Residue, then its C-alpha position, 0 to 999 in steps of 0.5 A: x262916314x257911318x251911316x245913321x241906324x233906324x232901328x226902332x225909329x218911328x219918325x225920320x221927319x217933321x214939320x211943325x207949326x207951318x202957315x195954312x198960307x204957307x201950305x197954299x201959297x208953296x204946295x209944291x215944295x210941301x207936297x214934294x216932302x210928303x209925297x207918297x208918304x205916310x204918317x201923322x199931322x195935327x191942325x191948329x187954331x193959333x197954339x190950340x190944337x184943333x184936330x189930329x189925324x193919320x194919313x197914308x198919302x199926306x199930300x192928298x189929306x193935306x189938300x183935302x183940309x183945305x176946302x172940306x169940313x175942318x177948313x174953317x177951324x186951322x191956320x197951322x199945321x204940323x205933320x210927323x213923316x213916319x218909317x212904316x205904318x206898323x204903330x201909325x194908328x196907334x200913334x194916333x189914339x194915344x195924341x187923340x186920347x192925350x189932347x183931346x183934339x176939339x175937331x176929333x169926333x171920335x175918340x182914339x182907340x187901341x187895338x189891344x191896350x188893357x185898360x188898368x182901372x178895374x186891377x187899379x180899383x181891385x189892388x186899392x181894395x186888397x191894400x186897405x183890406x190889409x191895412x185893416x186886417x195889421x191894424x185889426x193885429x190879423x195877418x194879411x188876407x188875400x193870397x198870404x192865407x192861399x200861399x200857407x196852406x201850401x207851406x211856404x210862399x212862393x216866389x212869384x206870390x209876392x210879384x202877382x195879386x193873380x193869375x199871368x201868364x208865361x212862356x219861354x222859347x227853347x229850340x225854336x218852340x214856344x213853350x207855356x206856362x201859367x202863374x197862379x193866382x197864390x203864386x206857384x207856376x202851373x206846368x205841363x199839369x204841375x206846381x213849381x214853387x220857384x220859376x226855376x224848378x217850371x224851367x228845369x221842368x220844360x227844359x228837361x234839365x238839371x236846373x235852369x235859370x228861370x228868371x231869365x228863361x221865362x217870360x211873362x206877359x206885363x201887357x197885353x202884347x209886351x212878353x218881359x224876363x221875370x228878370x225885370x221884377x228883381x230889378 
């Protein structure tokens, strides 16, 4: 029989909508399921979510909630057992931010996530400004003006409105570059109009597919191939 792979899997087992009475009456059975296991749990009052938490020892944590300050706020619970704990804290934060349980005192926090609100406001303002200039019979401004100063528009100008990091892995080394606000790629003190020109320079070859060679930081810690931009 073929074994199932858990590659990329976060939750391995779950138990949902169990009554508090069942936890109290069948503690030994439930504790065997969660003994020395880590995961995320949720406490409910009927169908209303009251509290979300995580624990590296779910057995002791669930038992504690039968007596602590939350003891009278819930009568049902769910538990999600995870494989490892790499993203456990962020999973808890995500649930708290989405569901906003009334018993959670603190708002969920992300370690490195970028808040896109300021970028969204900036891009909306730029869009409105360009639309106004178009209505007045003038060419688009901002990055378009900067591009005309260097001649032909850089390939990446239509994908980025600000600077962005680039990196590549080549012969066991990390190669770094930067996408400038005008779309040019800055590498080793020089500017390149296309990803492939910059990649050829980086790997010291006549040609190189820069769309597959370079990765850009789509979000903090999330590196993807430039080729994803053209899909």
